[in-house]
All heavy atoms as an XYZ file, in Angstrom:
894
protein
N     -14.245    -11.447     -4.349
C     -14.174     -9.991     -4.312
C     -14.562     -9.482     -5.696
O     -13.993     -9.865     -6.697
C     -12.753     -9.571     -3.936
C     -12.550     -8.120     -3.934
S     -10.906     -7.523     -3.464
C      -9.893     -8.937     -3.379
N     -15.515     -8.601     -5.762
C     -16.003     -8.135     -7.053
C     -15.133     -7.035     -7.651
O     -15.061     -6.893     -8.854
C     -17.444     -7.653     -6.909
O     -17.503     -6.616     -5.962
N     -14.487     -6.232     -6.826
C     -13.622     -5.175     -7.342
C     -12.271     -5.789     -7.702
O     -11.556     -6.264     -6.839
C     -13.462     -4.073     -6.302
N     -11.956     -5.788     -8.982
C     -10.721     -6.435     -9.409
C      -9.533     -5.504     -9.254
O      -9.655     -4.289     -9.318
C     -10.828     -6.895    -10.874
O     -11.114     -5.752    -11.675
C     -11.918     -7.932    -11.049
N      -8.386     -6.112     -9.050
C      -7.137     -5.378     -8.916
C      -6.357     -5.474    -10.212
O      -6.497     -6.450    -10.953
C      -6.301     -5.980     -7.782
C      -6.845     -5.818     -6.370
C      -6.051     -6.681     -5.400
C      -6.766     -4.361     -5.961
N      -5.503     -4.504    -10.500
C      -4.606     -4.633    -11.657
C      -3.735     -5.879    -11.491
O      -3.438     -6.313    -10.376
C      -3.759     -3.356    -11.604
C      -4.547     -2.391    -10.798
C      -5.334     -3.214     -9.820
N      -3.313     -6.459    -12.593
C      -2.522     -7.689    -12.560
C      -1.259     -7.540    -11.727
O      -0.815     -8.496    -11.082
C      -2.169     -8.121    -13.980
N      -0.680     -6.355    -11.688
C       0.544     -6.142    -10.904
C       0.290     -6.246     -9.403
O       1.225     -6.361     -8.625
C       1.135     -4.777    -11.228
N      -0.972     -6.215     -8.974
C      -1.307     -6.272     -7.553
C      -1.738     -7.648     -7.090
O      -2.225     -7.804     -5.977
C      -2.419     -5.264     -7.237
O      -1.942     -3.955     -7.431
N      -1.605     -8.644     -7.947
C      -1.939    -10.016     -7.562
C      -0.805    -10.935     -7.980
O       0.042    -10.569     -8.783
C      -3.249    -10.493     -8.229
O      -3.084    -10.468     -9.645
C      -4.432     -9.625     -7.824
N      -0.786    -12.095     -7.402
C       0.267    -13.046     -7.731
C      -0.174    -14.463     -7.461
O      -1.365    -14.752     -7.329
N       0.806    -15.341     -7.341
C       0.516    -16.759     -7.130
C       1.083    -17.267     -5.812
O       1.123    -18.461     -5.567
C       1.085    -17.592     -8.285
C       0.488    -17.220     -9.601
N      -0.807    -17.506     -9.942
C       0.998    -16.534    -10.647
C      -1.066    -17.037    -11.143
N       0.015    -16.425    -11.601
N       1.546    -16.360     -4.968
C       2.110    -16.749     -3.684
C       1.035    -17.275     -2.752
O      -0.161    -17.058     -2.945
N       1.460    -17.983     -1.721
C       0.542    -18.463     -0.703
C       1.291    -18.556      0.624
O       2.516    -18.653      0.649
C      -0.083    -19.806     -1.084
C       0.910    -20.894     -1.300
N       1.628    -21.028     -2.471
C       1.340    -21.881     -0.482
C       2.449    -22.061     -2.360
N       2.298    -22.600     -1.167
N       0.545    -18.489      1.690
C       1.140    -18.528      3.019
C       1.549    -19.954      3.352
O       0.791    -20.890      3.142
C       0.155    -18.006      4.063
C       0.707    -18.029      5.451
C       1.639    -17.089      5.842
C       0.311    -18.992      6.352
C       2.171    -17.111      7.122
C       0.829    -19.026      7.627
C       1.763    -18.081      8.014
N       2.742    -20.085      3.864
C       3.227    -21.392      4.310
C       3.569    -21.308      5.788
O       4.134    -20.305      6.244
C       4.461    -21.803      3.508
C       4.154    -22.067      2.059
C       5.360    -22.599      1.295
O       6.366    -22.974      1.938
O       5.278    -22.631      0.063
N       3.243    -22.339      6.527
C       3.518    -22.366      7.955
C       4.988    -22.187      8.282
O       5.336    -21.614      9.320
N       5.868    -22.636      7.396
C       7.308    -22.517      7.654
C       7.794    -21.075      7.612
O       8.890    -20.779      8.075
C       8.088    -23.356      6.638
O       7.885    -22.853      5.330
N       6.991    -20.168      7.093
C       7.384    -18.756      7.013
C       6.608    -17.890      7.997
O       6.585    -16.673      7.863
C       7.185    -18.221      5.579
O       5.797    -18.307      5.239
C       8.035    -18.966      4.576
N       5.990    -18.513      9.000
C       5.138    -17.771      9.938
C       5.903    -16.657     10.653
O       5.390    -15.547     10.802
C       4.506    -18.718     10.941
N       7.118    -16.921     11.106
C       7.888    -15.875     11.784
C       8.263    -14.751     10.830
O       8.283    -13.584     11.216
C       9.139    -16.464     12.430
C       8.889    -17.285     13.693
C      10.194    -17.897     14.201
C       8.221    -16.459     14.773
N       8.555    -15.081      9.585
C       8.867    -14.057      8.582
C       7.633    -13.221      8.251
O       7.754    -12.093      7.797
C       9.392    -14.700      7.301
C      10.743    -15.354      7.437
C      11.094    -16.075      6.149
O      10.367    -16.970      5.711
N      12.204    -15.670      5.548
N       6.446    -13.784      8.459
C       5.201    -13.097      8.115
C       4.787    -12.075      9.177
O       4.004    -11.171      8.883
C       4.082    -14.103      7.904
N       5.293    -12.187     10.395
C       4.887    -11.257     11.457
C       5.112     -9.789     11.101
O       4.220     -8.968     11.327
C       5.587    -11.608     12.769
C       5.023    -12.825     13.499
C       5.850    -13.120     14.741
C       3.567    -12.632     13.841
N       6.264     -9.401     10.543
C       6.426     -7.986     10.171
C       5.467     -7.529      9.070
O       5.264     -6.331      8.885
C       7.875     -7.900      9.681
C       8.559     -9.094     10.244
C       7.504    -10.150     10.378
N       4.869     -8.469      8.358
C       3.926     -8.131      7.283
C       2.504     -7.950      7.806
O       1.610     -7.561      7.049
C       3.952     -9.210      6.200
C       5.282     -9.394      5.480
C       5.215    -10.591      4.535
C       5.679     -8.137      4.750
N       2.283     -8.222      9.089
C       0.942     -8.135      9.665
C       0.319     -6.742      9.535
O      -0.841     -6.640      9.098
C       0.966     -8.599     11.121
C      -0.370     -8.875     11.766
C      -1.172     -9.899     10.969
C      -0.173     -9.362     13.183
N       1.020     -5.637      9.858
C       0.397     -4.314      9.665
C       0.029     -4.047      8.199
O      -1.040     -3.510      7.900
C       1.470     -3.328     10.141
C       2.363     -4.117     11.029
C       2.337     -5.523     10.496
N       0.895     -4.443      7.298
C       0.649     -4.252      5.857
C      -0.605     -5.014      5.440
O      -1.481     -4.465      4.764
C       1.873     -4.774      5.093
C       1.832     -4.569      3.623
C       3.054     -5.141      2.944
N       4.295     -4.706      3.551
C       5.414     -4.472      2.895
N       5.455     -4.629      1.593
N       6.494     -4.095      3.522
N      -0.718     -6.266      5.865
C      -1.869     -7.083      5.472
C      -3.149     -6.653      6.184
O      -4.244     -6.812      5.644
C      -1.571     -8.564      5.684
C      -0.663     -9.098      4.602
O      -0.793     -8.745      3.436
N       0.274     -9.949      4.976
N      -3.025     -6.064      7.379
C      -4.197     -5.517      8.064
C      -4.761     -4.340      7.273
O      -5.968     -4.249      7.040
C      -3.838     -5.084      9.499
O      -3.362     -6.227     10.216
C      -5.027     -4.491     10.212
N      -3.885     -3.441      6.840
C      -4.333     -2.302      6.022
C      -4.909     -2.806      4.698
O      -5.935     -2.303      4.233
C      -3.184     -1.293      5.796
C      -3.584     -0.215      4.802
C      -2.767     -0.669      7.115
N      -4.276     -3.825      4.108
C      -4.812     -4.395      2.867
C      -6.208     -4.976      3.082
O      -7.079     -4.844      2.213
C      -3.863     -5.454      2.304
C      -2.587     -4.899      1.687
C      -1.596     -6.023      1.386
C      -2.889     -4.107      0.435
N      -6.456     -5.603      4.235
C      -7.796     -6.123      4.539
C      -8.824     -5.002      4.562
O      -9.925     -5.140      4.015
C      -7.810     -6.835      5.894
O      -7.023     -7.974      5.868
N      -8.465     -3.889      5.186
C      -9.373     -2.738      5.231
C      -9.624     -2.180      3.831
O     -10.762     -1.848      3.477
C      -8.798     -1.650      6.138
C      -8.668     -2.015      7.617
C      -7.893     -0.940      8.371
C     -10.034     -2.239      8.234
N      -8.565     -2.101      3.031
C      -8.724     -1.601      1.658
C      -9.580     -2.542      0.818
O     -10.417     -2.088      0.027
C      -7.360     -1.405      0.998
C      -6.550     -0.219      1.498
C      -5.109     -0.296      0.996
C      -7.200      1.082      1.062
N      -9.400     -3.844      0.992
C     -10.228     -4.807      0.251
C     -11.698     -4.667      0.647
O     -12.583     -4.725     -0.214
C      -9.754     -6.234      0.483
C      -8.445     -6.557     -0.171
N      -8.094     -6.139     -1.433
C      -7.382     -7.261      0.286
C      -6.889     -6.577     -1.732
N      -6.426     -7.258     -0.697
N     -11.946     -4.480      1.952
C     -13.325     -4.264      2.406
C     -13.920     -3.001      1.809
O     -15.068     -2.991      1.353
N     -13.142     -1.914      1.795
C     -13.596     -0.658      1.192
C     -13.891     -0.856     -0.293
O     -14.921     -0.405     -0.798
C     -12.524      0.423      1.377
C     -12.822      1.686      0.609
C     -13.680      2.646      1.116
C     -12.261      1.900     -0.649
C     -13.977      3.794      0.407
C     -12.548      3.048     -1.374
C     -13.404      3.989     -0.844
O     -13.698      5.112     -1.560
N     -12.987     -1.535     -1.001
C     -13.167     -1.734     -2.443
C     -14.391     -2.596     -2.749
O     -15.054     -2.391     -3.762
C     -11.923     -2.368     -3.051
C     -10.747     -1.407     -3.140
C      -9.496     -2.075     -3.685
N      -9.696     -2.786     -4.927
C      -9.813     -2.214     -6.124
N      -9.749     -0.906     -6.230
N      -9.983     -2.949     -7.197
N     -14.700     -3.536     -1.879
C     -15.835     -4.435     -2.121
C     -17.174     -3.792     -1.764
O     -18.216     -4.235     -2.248
C     -15.656     -5.718     -1.321
N     -17.162     -2.749     -0.936
C     -18.427     -2.157     -0.498
C     -18.566     -0.710     -0.972
O     -19.252     -0.430     -1.939
C     -18.545     -2.218      1.038
O     -17.414     -1.571      1.625
C     -18.614     -3.651      1.529
N     -17.902      0.194     -0.311
C     -18.082      1.629     -0.566
C     -17.607      2.006     -1.967
O     -18.332      2.641     -2.732
C     -17.350      2.463      0.504
C     -17.965      2.165      1.868
C     -17.435      3.945      0.190
C     -17.171      2.670      3.045
N     -16.395      1.619     -2.320
C     -15.848      1.963     -3.634
C     -16.692      1.367     -4.751
O     -16.908      1.992     -5.784
C     -14.404      1.474     -3.740
O     -13.870      1.777     -4.995
N     -17.170      0.153     -4.538
C     -17.995     -0.519     -5.546
C     -19.299      0.247     -5.786
O     -19.798      0.289     -6.910
C     -18.272     -1.954     -5.092
C     -18.916     -2.788     -6.132
N     -18.274     -3.162     -7.296
C     -20.150     -3.319     -6.218
C     -19.086     -3.888     -8.033
N     -20.227     -4.000     -7.400
N     -19.838      0.873     -4.744
C     -21.085      1.625     -4.880
C     -20.898      2.901     -5.704
O     -21.820      3.345     -6.386
C     -21.632      1.978     -3.493
N     -19.699      3.496     -5.651
C     -19.434      4.716     -6.425
C     -19.322      4.452     -7.919
O     -19.585      5.317     -8.733
C     -18.119      5.374     -5.969
C     -18.254      6.193     -4.724
C     -17.616      5.804     -3.562
C     -18.993      7.360     -4.709
C     -17.724      6.558     -2.410
C     -19.108      8.118     -3.565
C     -18.466      7.705     -2.421
O     -18.569      8.456     -1.294
N     -18.854      3.287     -8.281
C     -18.651      2.992     -9.692
C     -17.309      3.521    -10.165
O     -16.450      3.903     -9.378
N     -17.133      3.577    -11.466
C     -15.860      3.972    -12.063
C     -15.833      5.485    -12.272
O     -16.188      5.984    -13.337
C     -15.680      3.233    -13.390
C     -14.288      3.374    -13.951
O     -13.377      3.766    -13.196
O     -14.111      3.099    -15.151
N     -15.416      6.232    -11.241
C     -15.422      7.690    -11.329
C     -14.020      8.298    -11.264
O     -13.870      9.502    -11.415
C     -16.302      8.318    -10.216
C     -17.755      7.921    -10.395
C     -15.801      7.936     -8.848
N     -13.000      7.500    -11.032
C     -11.644      8.022    -10.878
C     -11.084      8.451    -12.233
O     -11.265      7.769    -13.241
C     -10.731      6.973    -10.240
S      -9.168      7.648     -9.678
N     -10.382      9.576    -12.248
C      -9.773     10.081    -13.478
C      -8.468      9.376    -13.798
O      -7.913      9.559    -14.872
C      -9.520     11.580    -13.357
C     -10.791     12.385    -13.336
C     -10.441     13.852    -13.262
C     -11.674     14.666    -13.493
N     -11.682     15.300    -14.787
N      -7.946      8.631    -12.831
C      -6.670      7.954    -13.003
C      -6.857      6.456    -13.159
O      -7.867      5.890    -12.751
C      -5.768      8.198    -11.786
C      -5.249      9.597    -11.674
C      -5.833     10.500    -10.794
C      -4.163     10.020    -12.429
C      -5.350     11.791    -10.673
C      -3.676     11.307    -12.309
C      -4.268     12.183    -11.439
O      -3.786     13.444    -11.322
N      -5.856      5.825    -13.751
C      -5.780      4.370    -13.771
C      -4.447      3.995    -13.160
O      -3.428      4.553    -13.569
C      -5.866      3.789    -15.186
C      -5.747      2.280    -15.132
C      -6.870      1.512    -14.889
C      -4.513      1.659    -15.256
C      -6.756      0.136    -14.780
C      -4.402      0.289    -15.150
C      -5.527     -0.461    -14.909
O      -5.416     -1.821    -14.784
N      -4.405      3.091    -12.229
C      -5.538      2.434    -11.582
C      -6.314      3.412    -10.706
O      -5.832      4.497    -10.402
C      -4.869      1.346    -10.731
C      -3.496      1.824    -10.476
C      -3.117      2.661    -11.658
N      -7.507      2.995    -10.295
C      -8.330      3.853     -9.447
C      -7.575      4.176     -8.157
O      -6.587      3.529     -7.814
C      -9.645      3.144     -9.115
O      -9.387      2.028     -8.264
N      -8.045      5.157     -7.450
C      -7.358      5.562     -6.213
C      -7.295      4.423     -5.197
O      -6.281      4.241     -4.524
C      -8.040      6.789     -5.608
S      -7.813      8.287     -6.607
N      -8.362      3.645     -5.091
C      -8.334      2.541     -4.123
C      -7.404      1.422     -4.583
O      -6.704      0.817     -3.767
C      -9.744      2.011     -3.859
O     -10.329      1.501     -5.035
N      -7.344      1.146     -5.877
C      -6.402      0.136     -6.388
C      -4.968      0.645     -6.234
O      -4.050     -0.129     -5.926
C      -6.702     -0.198     -7.844
N      -4.765      1.942     -6.417
C      -3.448      2.545     -6.204
C      -3.035      2.356     -4.744
O      -1.887      2.026     -4.450
C      -3.485      4.023     -6.561
C      -2.148      4.731     -6.448
C      -1.342      4.880     -7.561
C      -1.710      5.240     -5.237
C      -0.113      5.537     -7.472
C      -0.493      5.894     -5.134
C       0.300      6.032     -6.255
O       1.504      6.668     -6.158
N      -3.968      2.589     -3.826
C      -3.681      2.433     -2.399
C      -3.269      0.997     -2.088
O      -2.323      0.773     -1.328
C      -4.895      2.835     -1.570
N      -3.951      0.029     -2.679
C      -3.583     -1.376     -2.467
C      -2.154     -1.606     -2.947
O      -1.327     -2.171     -2.227
C      -4.568     -2.332     -3.185
C      -4.038     -3.758     -3.219
C      -5.932     -2.290     -2.520
N      -1.842     -1.172     -4.150
C      -0.497     -1.359     -4.687
C       0.565     -0.650     -3.872
O       1.658     -1.170     -3.643
N       0.261      0.556     -3.386
C       1.224      1.324     -2.593
C       1.507      0.630     -1.266
O       2.665      0.532     -0.845
C       0.698      2.742     -2.362
N       0.467      0.126     -0.621
C       0.660     -0.575      0.656
C       1.387     -1.902      0.424
O       2.265     -2.272      1.208
C      -0.690     -0.774      1.383
C      -0.547     -1.695      2.579
C      -1.255      0.576      1.815
N       1.059     -2.604     -0.649
C       1.769     -3.844     -0.958
C       3.260     -3.586     -1.138
O       4.088     -4.284     -0.569
C       1.233     -4.472     -2.245
C      -0.110     -5.090     -2.129
C      -0.638     -5.523     -3.482
O      -0.302     -4.940     -4.526
N      -1.483     -6.535     -3.488
N       3.593     -2.604     -1.924
C       4.983     -2.339     -2.285
C       5.787     -1.677     -1.166
O       6.954     -1.976     -0.989
C       5.047     -1.433     -3.524
C       4.674     -2.117     -4.804
C       5.736     -3.110     -5.232
O       6.927     -2.822     -5.243
N       5.290     -4.301     -5.552
N       5.165     -0.751     -0.440
C       5.923      0.109      0.464
C       5.555     -0.026      1.935
O       6.140      0.656      2.775
C       5.765      1.568      0.030
C       6.277      1.810     -1.353
N       7.616      1.922     -1.641
C       5.624      1.919     -2.538
C       7.778      2.122     -2.933
N       6.581      2.113     -3.511
N       4.595     -0.878      2.264
C       4.222     -1.062      3.664
C       3.070     -0.165      4.075
O       2.634      0.705      3.324
N       2.597     -0.390      5.298
C       1.408      0.309      5.783
C       1.607      1.817      5.886
O       0.750      2.590      5.441
C       0.982     -0.258      7.138
N       2.722      2.253      6.443
C       2.914      3.683      6.664
C       3.231      4.448      5.376
O       2.496      5.359      4.980
C       4.027      3.903      7.694
C       4.249      5.338      8.128
C       2.984      5.930      8.743
C       5.384      5.408      9.127
N       4.317      4.097      4.697
C       4.688      4.815      3.475
C       3.634      4.622      2.384
O       3.324      5.549      1.632
C       6.053      4.343      2.966
C       6.526      5.137      1.773
C       7.913      4.752      1.329
C       8.321      5.564      0.110
N       9.621      5.150     -0.413
N       3.049      3.421      2.294
C       1.998      3.172      1.311
C       0.777      4.043      1.549
O       0.179      4.564      0.608
N       0.429      4.251      2.830
C      -0.708      5.121      3.153
C      -0.412      6.571      2.785
O      -1.284      7.287      2.301
C      -1.045      5.015      4.637
O      -1.484      3.710      4.946
N       0.837      7.002      2.984
C       1.225      8.370      2.610
C       1.153      8.530      1.088
O       0.634      9.540      0.583
C       2.637      8.709      3.147
C       3.163     10.002      2.554
C       2.624      8.773      4.665
N       1.658      7.541      0.354
C       1.573      7.600     -1.114
C       0.115      7.635     -1.580
O      -0.238      8.369     -2.498
C       2.297      6.405     -1.737
C       3.815      6.424     -1.665
C       4.382      5.064     -2.088
C       4.370      7.516     -2.551
N      -0.739      6.827     -0.938
C      -2.157      6.794     -1.302
C      -2.830      8.132     -1.001
O      -3.632      8.623     -1.803
C      -2.865      5.661     -0.572
N      -2.509      8.735      0.140
C      -3.093     10.040      0.488
C      -2.665     11.111     -0.513
O      -3.474     11.960     -0.913
C      -2.680     10.435      1.905
N      -1.402     11.057     -0.942
C      -0.926     12.022     -1.945
C      -1.657     11.823     -3.266
O      -1.999     12.795     -3.951
C       0.581     11.876     -2.137
N      -1.924     10.583     -3.624
C      -2.667     10.294     -4.859
C      -4.088     10.821     -4.764
O      -4.607     11.440     -5.688
C      -2.650      8.797     -5.111
C      -3.648      8.294     -6.131
C      -3.362      8.841     -7.537
N      -4.331      8.332     -8.456
C      -4.298      7.140     -9.030
N      -3.320      6.309     -8.791
N      -5.236      6.763     -9.854
N      -4.734     10.596     -3.623
C      -6.108     11.075     -3.436
C      -6.147     12.602     -3.516
O      -7.074     13.181     -4.090
C      -6.689     10.549     -2.104
C      -6.899      9.029     -2.218
C      -7.991     11.244     -1.746
C      -7.190      8.330     -0.914
N      -5.119     13.258     -2.993
C      -5.056     14.726     -3.073
C      -4.920     15.204     -4.515
O      -5.394     16.292     -4.858
C      -3.882     15.241     -2.233
N      -4.264     14.397     -5.367
C      -4.120     14.769     -6.789
C      -5.392     14.508     -7.581
O      -5.554     15.011     -8.690
C      -2.984     13.960     -7.438
C      -1.617     14.321     -6.990
C      -0.551     13.686     -7.876
N      -0.652     12.255     -8.054
C      -0.047     11.337     -7.297
N       0.682     11.705     -6.280
N      -0.172     10.063     -7.570
N      -6.282     13.705     -7.051
C      -7.496     13.298     -7.772
C      -8.636     14.258     -7.426
O      -9.251     14.162     -6.371
C      -7.862     11.863     -7.390
S      -9.132     11.158     -8.441
N      -8.881     15.195     -8.315
C      -9.930     16.187     -8.119
C     -10.567     16.471     -9.488
O     -10.070     16.030    -10.516
C      -9.360     17.457     -7.471
C      -8.167     18.011     -8.180
N      -8.252     18.727     -9.343
C      -6.850     17.918     -7.877
C      -7.052     19.072     -9.744
N      -6.167     18.587     -8.874
N     -11.682     17.176     -9.507
C     -12.392     17.396    -10.776
C     -11.567     18.077    -11.870
O     -11.854     17.920    -13.043
C     -13.576     18.277    -10.376
C     -13.796     18.000     -8.940
C     -12.430     17.716     -8.371
N     -10.538     18.836    -11.508
C      -9.749     19.549    -12.499
C      -8.472     18.803    -12.897
O      -7.697     19.299    -13.697
C      -9.407     20.940    -11.995
C     -10.655     21.677    -11.642
C     -11.487     22.347    -12.487
C     -11.236     21.770    -10.354
N     -12.548     22.859    -11.800
C     -12.423     22.514    -10.473
C     -10.883     21.285     -9.086
C     -13.254     22.799     -9.396
C     -11.707     21.564     -8.007
C     -12.863     22.310     -8.175
N      -8.276     17.628    -12.329
C      -7.073     16.828    -12.641
C      -7.154     16.324    -14.078
O      -8.225     15.981    -14.575
C      -6.945     15.657    -11.683
N      -6.017     16.282    -14.726
C      -5.959     15.773    -16.096
C      -6.212     14.267    -16.125
O      -6.831     13.741    -17.037
C      -4.604     16.099    -16.716
C      -4.498     15.740    -18.161
C      -3.179     16.211    -18.744
C      -3.103     15.861    -20.218
N      -1.855     16.300    -20.805
N      -5.711     13.564    -15.114
C      -5.912     12.117    -15.028
C      -4.902     11.374    -15.869
O      -3.868     11.914    -16.264
N      -5.195     10.119    -16.137
C      -4.314      9.280    -16.936
C      -3.751      8.120    -16.125
O      -4.224      7.808    -15.038
N      -2.730      7.488    -16.663
C      -2.102      6.347    -16.001
C      -1.146      6.874    -14.934
O      -0.300      7.721    -15.208
C      -1.354      5.455    -17.011
C      -0.617      4.324    -16.301
C      -2.325      4.896    -18.038
N      -1.291      6.370    -13.731
C      -0.461      6.781    -12.595
C      -0.184      5.548    -11.751
O      -0.890      5.260    -10.787
C      -1.183      7.858    -11.778
C      -0.359      8.364    -10.605
O       0.879      8.265    -10.646
O      -0.970      8.863     -9.639
N       0.838      4.807    -12.141
C       1.173      3.572    -11.430
C       1.958      3.866    -10.160
O       2.647      4.875    -10.052
C       1.995      2.652    -12.331
C       1.161      2.068    -13.456
O      -0.013      1.733    -13.209
O       1.685      1.947    -14.573
N       1.873      2.938     -9.222
C       2.638      3.024     -7.978
C       4.121      2.842     -8.311
O       4.481      1.932     -9.051
C       2.201      1.906     -7.003
C       3.074      1.888     -5.761
C       0.741      2.053     -6.641
N       4.977      3.711     -7.773
C       6.408      3.490     -8.004
C       6.829      2.190     -7.308
O       6.571      2.017     -6.121
C       7.079      4.710     -7.363
C       6.070      5.292     -6.439
C       4.731      4.890     -6.946
N       7.450      1.269     -8.027
C       7.811     -0.008     -7.398
C       8.918      0.177     -6.363
O       9.777      1.051     -6.497
C       8.284     -0.872     -8.564
C       8.655      0.089     -9.633
C       7.828      1.324     -9.427
N       8.862     -0.633     -5.338
C       9.915     -0.652     -4.324
C      11.098     -1.381     -4.942
O      10.959     -2.494     -5.436
C       9.422     -1.383     -3.079
C      10.329     -1.262     -1.904
N      11.500     -1.966     -1.809
C      10.221     -0.514     -0.787
C      12.081     -1.661     -0.668
N      11.326     -0.773     -0.026
N      12.260     -0.752     -4.929
C      13.398     -1.345     -5.633
C      13.890     -2.634     -4.995
O      14.556     -3.427     -5.654
C      14.542     -0.341     -5.764
C      15.143      0.113     -4.464
C      16.245      1.126     -4.695
C      16.795      1.626     -3.369
N      17.849      2.597     -3.569
N      13.573     -2.881     -3.728
C      14.004     -4.105     -3.056
C      12.830     -4.938     -2.559
O      12.912     -5.555     -1.502
C      14.936     -3.765     -1.877
C      16.219     -3.121     -2.336
O      16.794     -3.521     -3.336
N      16.666     -2.102     -1.626
N      11.737     -4.958     -3.295
C      10.563     -5.740     -2.883
C      10.931     -7.212     -2.915
O      11.316     -7.752     -3.954
C       9.386     -5.451     -3.812
C       8.102     -6.077     -3.353
C       7.406     -5.535     -2.287
C       7.592     -7.195     -3.974
C       6.219     -6.093     -1.854
C       6.405     -7.764     -3.554
C       5.715     -7.214     -2.488
N      10.839     -7.882     -1.775
C      11.286     -9.268     -1.675
C      10.209    -10.196     -1.136
O      10.510    -11.182     -0.459
C      12.545     -9.340     -0.834
C      12.379     -8.837      0.568
C      13.708     -8.831      1.332
N      13.504     -8.616      2.730
C      13.333     -7.426      3.306
N      13.357     -6.342      2.573
N      13.137     -7.323      4.595
N       8.978     -9.881     -1.417
C       7.863    -10.694     -0.958
C       7.090    -11.212     -2.162
O       7.383    -10.863     -3.295
C       6.941     -9.878     -0.053
C       7.649     -9.185      1.062
N       8.246     -9.855      2.102
C       7.876     -7.873      1.293
C       8.801     -8.990      2.931
N       8.593     -7.770      2.450
N       6.090    -12.037     -1.892
C       5.188    -12.511     -2.942
C       3.795    -11.985     -2.657
O       3.452    -11.669     -1.515
C       5.175    -14.042     -2.977
C       6.450    -14.649     -3.493
C       6.350    -16.166     -3.641
O       5.396    -16.775     -3.124
O       7.234    -16.723     -4.287
N       2.988    -11.922     -3.702
C       1.596    -11.513     -3.582
C       0.707    -12.727     -3.792
O       0.987    -13.576     -4.640
C       1.262    -10.441     -4.614
C       2.079     -9.151     -4.525
C       1.751     -8.237     -5.690
C       1.851     -8.457     -3.202
N      -0.386    -12.798     -3.029
C      -1.347    -13.879     -3.193
C      -2.341    -13.501     -4.292
O      -2.401    -12.344     -4.716
C      -2.115    -14.128     -1.884
O      -2.955    -13.002     -1.612
C      -1.162    -14.393     -0.713
N      -3.153    -14.449     -4.749
C      -4.180    -14.105     -5.747
C      -5.159    -13.028     -5.259
O      -5.733    -12.300     -6.055
C      -4.897    -15.437     -5.981
C      -3.862    -16.473     -5.679
C      -3.064    -15.896     -4.535
N      -5.333    -12.884     -3.940
C      -6.210    -11.857     -3.376
C      -5.485    -10.551     -3.081
O      -6.077     -9.598     -2.612
C      -6.850    -12.368     -2.081
C      -7.802    -13.491     -2.281
C      -9.137    -12.936     -2.564
N     -10.132    -13.993     -2.597
C     -11.371    -13.779     -2.848
N     -11.784    -12.552     -3.071
N     -12.222    -14.762     -2.883
N      -4.173    -10.521     -3.318
C      -3.429     -9.283     -3.150
C      -2.758     -9.097     -1.806
O      -2.282     -8.007     -1.509
N      -2.720    -10.125     -0.968
C      -2.023    -10.012      0.303
C      -0.540    -10.302      0.093
O      -0.139    -10.932     -0.885
C      -2.631    -10.959      1.342
C      -4.013    -10.536      1.758
C      -5.129    -11.142      1.211
C      -4.191     -9.510      2.668
C      -6.402    -10.750      1.569
C      -5.458     -9.102      3.036
C      -6.565     -9.719      2.488
N       0.283     -9.842      1.023
C       1.727     -9.971      0.918
C       2.187    -11.093      1.843
O       1.835    -11.119      3.029
C       2.419     -8.646      1.297
C       3.920     -8.759      1.161
C       1.897     -7.508      0.427
N       2.955    -12.020      1.287
C       3.489    -13.138      2.063
C       4.994    -13.248      1.815
O       5.486    -12.816      0.786
C       2.796    -14.481      1.698
C       1.318    -14.453      2.107
C       2.919    -14.794      0.228
N       5.721    -13.820      2.793
C       7.155    -13.996      2.580
C       7.431    -15.020      1.491
O       6.626    -15.915      1.247
C       7.663    -14.515      3.936
C       6.540    -14.417      4.880
C       5.297    -14.268      4.094
N       8.564    -14.886      0.850
C       8.999    -15.879     -0.114
C       9.416    -17.118      0.677
O      10.209    -17.007      1.624
C      10.179    -15.343     -0.948
C      10.712    -16.413     -1.883
C       9.755    -14.117     -1.735
N       8.898    -18.293      0.327
C       9.278    -19.501      1.063
C      10.776    -19.789      0.937
O      11.392    -19.498     -0.092
C       8.458    -20.613      0.426
C       7.561    -19.984     -0.555
C       7.958    -18.564     -0.730
N      11.344    -20.323      1.995
C      12.751    -20.693      1.972
C      12.941    -21.864      1.023
O      12.132    -22.781      0.974
C      13.204    -21.082      3.379
C      13.110    -19.980      4.422
C      13.420    -20.547      5.804
C      14.031    -18.840      4.087
N      14.022    -21.804      0.265
C      14.313    -22.876     -0.698
C      14.886    -24.074      0.037
O      15.725    -23.927      0.919
C      15.290    -22.392     -1.746
C      14.722    -21.297     -2.592
C      15.739    -20.874     -3.578
N      15.268    -21.319     -4.891
C      15.858    -20.999     -6.000
N      16.956    -20.284     -5.991
N      15.373    -21.397     -7.147
N      14.441    -25.229     -0.348
C      14.965    -26.473      0.217
C      15.840    -27.123     -0.836
O      15.364    -27.775     -1.743
C      13.823    -27.405      0.609
C      12.952    -26.829      1.686
C      11.776    -27.722      1.972
C      10.853    -27.078      2.972
N       9.638    -27.828      3.175
N      17.132    -26.893     -0.735
C      18.059    -27.448     -1.730
C      18.589    -28.774     -1.298
O      18.824    -29.148     -0.248
C      19.224    -26.488     -1.975
C      18.747    -25.226     -2.700
O      17.785    -25.307     -3.454
O      19.362    -24.186     -2.474
């Protein structure tokens, strides 16, 4: 993927077969993330660096969906896009972290369950 994500939107997690049932509720979130990754690799990449905010609106959308899920993350992303206009001051505008985020992120930015510990 040529469009890079902020470091906070990637991790070292990976999908494990033992967490397949735990991963089912994450399917809508990861489906939206797939669409956002496709947008970032094609359409967003063609526009170049035009966003007044950091991270860009599409990177913000990825982080919002990762942290808050498909529905609330999409609402946060839409609100960010509404704030991004030619008269906006811009600047750093990070996604508010979910206070109980209990998943891991893959190097590509997908959300996976934390593997169960084998003690």
